C-alpha positions as CSV (number, residue, x, y, z in Angstrom):
1,M,-58.5,19.4,-18.6
2,N,-59.9,18.5,-22.0
3,S,-59.4,15.1,-23.5
4,P,-56.1,14.9,-25.5
5,P,-56.5,15.0,-29.3
6,E,-56.1,11.9,-31.6
7,I,-54.5,11.6,-35.0
8,T,-54.7,8.8,-37.6
9,V,-51.5,7.4,-39.2
10,G,-52.4,4.9,-41.8
11,L,-54.9,2.5,-40.2
12,R,-53.7,3.2,-36.7
13,R,-55.3,5.8,-34.4
14,L,-52.8,7.3,-32.1
15,S,-53.7,9.1,-29.0
16,L,-51.6,12.1,-28.0
17,R,-52.3,11.3,-24.3
18,P,-48.9,11.6,-22.7
19,R,-47.4,8.9,-20.6
20,R,-47.1,9.4,-16.9
21,R,-43.5,10.4,-17.0
22,T,-43.5,12.3,-20.3
23,L,-46.8,14.2,-20.1
24,F,-46.7,17.4,-22.2
25,Y,-50.2,18.5,-23.0
26,G,-52.1,21.8,-22.4
27,G,-51.3,24.9,-20.5
28,E,-52.9,23.4,-17.3
29,F,-50.5,20.5,-17.4
30,I,-47.6,22.9,-18.0
31,R,-48.4,24.7,-14.8
32,W,-48.7,21.3,-13.0
33,Y,-45.5,20.1,-14.5
34,N,-43.6,23.2,-13.5
35,K,-44.9,22.9,-10.0
36,R,-43.8,19.2,-9.8
37,L,-40.5,20.0,-11.4
38,K,-39.8,22.7,-8.8
39,T,-40.7,20.3,-6.0
40,F,-38.4,17.7,-7.6
41,R,-35.5,20.2,-7.8
42,I,-36.0,21.2,-4.2
43,K,-35.9,17.5,-3.1
44,L,-32.9,16.8,-5.3
45,A,-31.0,19.9,-3.9
46,A,-31.8,18.7,-0.4
47,K,-30.3,15.3,-1.1
48,N,-27.1,16.8,-2.6
49,V,-26.6,19.7,-0.2
50,R,-23.1,19.9,1.2
51,C,-23.0,20.8,4.8
52,E,-19.8,22.5,6.0
53,Y,-18.9,22.6,9.6
54,S,-16.0,24.6,11.1
55,M,-14.3,22.9,14.0
56,K,-14.4,24.2,17.5
57,I,-10.8,24.3,18.7
58,E,-9.9,24.9,22.3
59,I,-6.3,25.3,23.6
60,V,-5.8,24.4,27.2
61,C,-3.0,23.8,29.7
62,G,-3.0,20.6,31.6
63,D,-2.6,16.8,31.1
64,L,-3.7,15.2,27.9
65,L,-4.9,12.1,29.7
66,D,-7.3,14.1,32.0
67,Q,-9.3,15.5,29.1
68,N,-13.0,14.6,28.8
69,V,-13.0,13.5,25.2
70,D,-13.8,10.4,23.1
71,V,-10.2,9.8,21.9
72,I,-6.7,11.2,22.4
73,V,-3.8,11.5,20.0
74,N,-0.5,9.9,20.9
75,A,2.6,11.5,19.2
76,W,4.2,8.2,18.1
77,N,7.0,7.3,15.8
78,R,7.4,5.3,12.5
79,N,6.6,2.1,14.5
80,I,9.8,0.4,13.2
81,I,11.7,0.1,16.5
82,P,9.9,-2.3,18.8
83,W,7.9,-0.4,21.4
84,W,9.4,-2.4,24.3
85,L,12.9,-1.1,23.4
86,L,11.9,2.5,23.8
87,L,12.3,4.5,27.0
88,P,8.9,5.6,28.4
89,Q,8.7,9.4,27.8
90,G,6.2,12.1,27.0
91,V,2.6,11.1,26.1
92,S,3.6,7.5,25.3
93,G,5.2,7.2,28.7
94,A,2.1,8.5,30.4
95,I,-0.1,6.2,28.5
96,K,2.0,3.2,29.4
97,K,2.0,4.2,33.1
98,R,-1.7,4.9,33.4
99,G,-3.3,2.9,30.6
100,G,-1.1,-0.2,30.4
101,L,0.7,-1.9,27.6
102,E,-2.2,-3.1,25.5
103,P,-2.4,0.0,23.2
104,F,1.3,-0.5,22.3
105,K,1.0,-4.2,21.7
106,E,-1.9,-3.4,19.4
107,V,-0.1,-0.6,17.5
108,A,2.9,-3.0,17.0
109,K,0.6,-5.2,14.8
110,Y,0.3,-2.5,12.2
111,G,4.0,-2.6,11.3
112,P,5.8,0.4,9.9
113,I,3.7,3.5,9.7
114,P,4.4,6.1,6.9
115,L,5.5,9.5,8.3
116,G,2.4,11.5,9.2
117,D,0.0,8.6,9.0
118,A,-2.2,7.4,11.9
119,V,-3.6,4.2,13.4
120,L,-6.3,3.6,15.9
121,T,-6.0,1.3,18.9
122,G,-7.9,0.6,22.1
123,A,-7.2,2.8,25.1
124,G,-6.1,0.1,27.6
125,T,-7.4,1.0,31.0
126,L,-7.8,4.7,30.2
127,P,-11.4,6.1,30.0
128,F,-11.3,6.8,26.2
129,K,-12.9,5.1,23.2
130,G,-9.5,4.8,21.6
131,I,-6.1,6.2,21.0
132,I,-5.0,7.6,17.7
133,H,-1.2,7.1,17.2
134,V,0.4,9.4,14.7
135,A,3.8,8.9,13.1
136,G,4.9,12.4,13.9
137,I,8.6,12.0,13.9
138,N,11.1,10.5,11.5
139,M,13.7,7.8,12.0
140,L,16.1,10.5,13.5
141,W,13.4,11.3,16.1
142,R,12.8,14.7,14.5
143,A,9.5,16.4,13.5
144,S,9.0,18.7,10.5
145,E,6.2,21.0,9.3
146,Y,5.2,18.2,6.9
147,S,5.0,15.5,9.6
148,I,3.0,17.8,11.9
149,R,0.5,18.8,9.2
150,R,0.1,15.3,7.8
151,S,-0.4,14.0,11.4
152,V,-3.2,16.4,12.0
153,Q,-4.9,15.4,8.7
154,S,-4.5,11.7,9.4
155,A,-5.8,11.9,12.9
156,M,-8.8,14.0,12.0
157,Q,-9.6,11.6,9.1
158,I,-9.9,8.8,11.7
159,V,-12.0,11.0,13.9
160,N,-14.4,11.8,11.1
161,E,-14.6,8.2,9.7
162,K,-15.3,6.8,13.2
163,K,-17.7,9.7,14.0
164,F,-16.0,10.5,17.3
165,D,-17.5,13.6,19.0
166,S,-14.4,14.9,20.5
167,V,-10.6,14.5,20.4
168,A,-7.6,15.9,22.3
169,F,-4.2,16.5,20.8
170,P,-0.9,17.2,22.4
171,I,1.3,19.7,20.6
172,L,2.7,17.5,17.9
173,G,6.5,17.5,17.3
174,A,7.2,19.6,20.3
175,G,8.4,16.9,22.7
176,S,11.1,14.5,21.6
177,G,10.6,15.8,18.0
178,G,12.5,18.9,18.9
179,F,10.1,21.3,17.2
180,N,9.5,24.8,18.7
181,V,6.3,24.6,20.8
182,E,4.7,27.9,19.5
183,K,5.6,27.2,15.9
184,A,4.2,23.6,16.1
185,L,1.0,25.0,17.6
186,Q,0.7,27.6,14.9
187,I,1.1,24.9,12.2
188,M,-1.5,22.7,13.9
189,E,-4.0,25.6,14.1
190,D,-3.5,26.4,10.4
191,E,-4.0,22.8,9.4
192,F,-7.2,22.5,11.6
193,S,-8.6,25.5,9.7
194,K,-8.5,23.5,6.5
195,I,-10.4,20.5,7.9
196,Q,-14.2,20.1,8.1
197,S,-15.5,18.2,11.1
198,T,-18.3,18.3,13.6
199,A,-15.9,17.1,16.4
200,R,-14.8,19.2,19.3
201,V,-11.0,19.5,19.2
202,T,-8.8,20.3,22.2
203,V,-5.1,21.0,22.0
204,V,-3.3,20.4,25.3
205,K,-0.2,22.3,26.3
206,F,1.3,20.0,28.9
207,Q,1.4,21.4,32.4
208,K,1.9,19.4,35.6
């Protein structure tokens, strides 16, 4: 490349040599600049690329507590009535029987949970990294399409934030919530289809 030209303004001689970051001289540089710019754009695109992953969902029959996953989801309530006043039933009853009372002592510390929200606790003596409790039923002990959808969203948000590799759900709202099993499952599947996650998701139809 030839030396850049110089011009004289008054008594000052100014070089047109470009600065390192603002070089703009000669056809040879233009080719070099375009090459560097292309490389920069590629690197920038790589940094800003958005990766989308569709979840792998498996529906099985069995016991939620026997699943080989990182975390399980417990269909809980609004957490307003003290847990020790509630009769053990469904998933919660099974957790108390096999995992102990620690998860429920822990969940009580969160206080009232908005309908459809979720909280994470330890798993007691169960072999999981945690239990996600979702407020899937209202104060009348009934589930709705909203509470089911919102519970799926909230639980998966925790799964993604904590980077759990796998999670198992019961069919939300179908137990004491009084929701039709097949309809609840259909709602859950539809909501899962809208969520991006790398986690493996299992939905368990209870079967002794």
